[in-house]
C-alpha positions, 0 to 999 in steps of 0.5 A: 167278389167283394160286397158293396158297399162295405159296412164300414170303410176307414180312409186315413182315419185318425184320432189326435195323438191316439190313432194314425192313418187307418185304412180298412174295409169291413163287409157284411158277415165278417168277424174282425178281431183286434190284437195288440198290447195294452195301450196299442189303440184297440179301445180307441179304434172301437170307440172311434168307429162307434162315432163317440170320438172326434176323428179326421179322415173318412168313416163311412157306414153303409156307404155314407159318412157317419156324421150324416146319420142322426143319433137314432138312425146310427143306433139302429145300425150299430151297437157299441160295447165299451170295455168299462161302464163306470156308472151303472143305471139305477134300474132293474135288469128287465127295465134296462133291457126294455130300453133295447127291446119291446115285448110286442115286437118281433124280437120277443123270441130273441129276447127269451133265447138270449136270456135263457142262454146267458142265464138271466131269466132269474135275474130280470127283477134284480137291481143292476147295482146288485149284480156281480161283474159277470152278471152285469157283463152278460146283461150288457152283451144281451143289450148289444144284440137286442139293439141292432137285431131286427130280422133275419137279414142283418146286412149293414148292422154291426156290433163293436165289442171291446173285450166282451169276455171279461168276467165271463166264465167258460160256459158264458164265453162259449155262449158269446161265441155261439151268438156272435156266429149266429149274428154273422151268419145273418150277415151282421158284422162284428169287430171285437178286441181281446187277448186270446190269440188262439180264439182269434186264430180260430174264429176271426175272418180277419185280424187287425194287429195294432201297435202305437195307434197304427194297424201294422198287420192286417189279414186272415189269421193264417197269413198274419198271426205268425211268431214274428208279427206277434212278437213285434206287436207285443214287444216280446218273444212269442212262440207258436206251438207246432201242433197245426190242429190246435194252435196256441201261443206262449211267451218265451221265458224272459230270462232266456 
């Protein structure tokens, strides 16, 4: 039986000249992965769901229109991790994270665990403008979790991740997977964009496949991630390996 109300409900959701007629529902504990070519609308959709872009149609969060939330109330329900942050704050790492975390609140152990797993313990006193790209990415990932993680039952909370694995090495990518799973096991919800098809197939509860601002395929990975659908959204021939236990996709040589 479906959980009610959905954490996120999109009805005829549009953003002028960029997104068209999105109709989807997302429930507590789900992991949704967005797939599509560059420019297909993945970042626009995530930004639109966050409430940062003007939209038409309906966008409901936990059963009420997103426009009815105050900025503070909405920030307690959702965290938005944009793909690019052009201006870094003039703060040290611990000062930046303090904006999302209070040392005397129940998140204290969560903060320590996140810093340990993402290897930030030695970087807390470092100015953000002196961080590498991967270090800054890890700081932003931790901030997203801290913003909305306030207990063991995270029903109604959600994080919007736009290509969070950029600049992360293989160990840090596995840590992100670990914490996304933990967040969703606590009934939090994650919507994430990326380009790793095998990763989406393995971890997603549902996949939204976008092309030219529309979701043209939506469903469980095993239902929609086939050669025909993937070739259509990426406008190129994509072949699925025959290994059922370890699926991966490859682009067919353009000269063929």
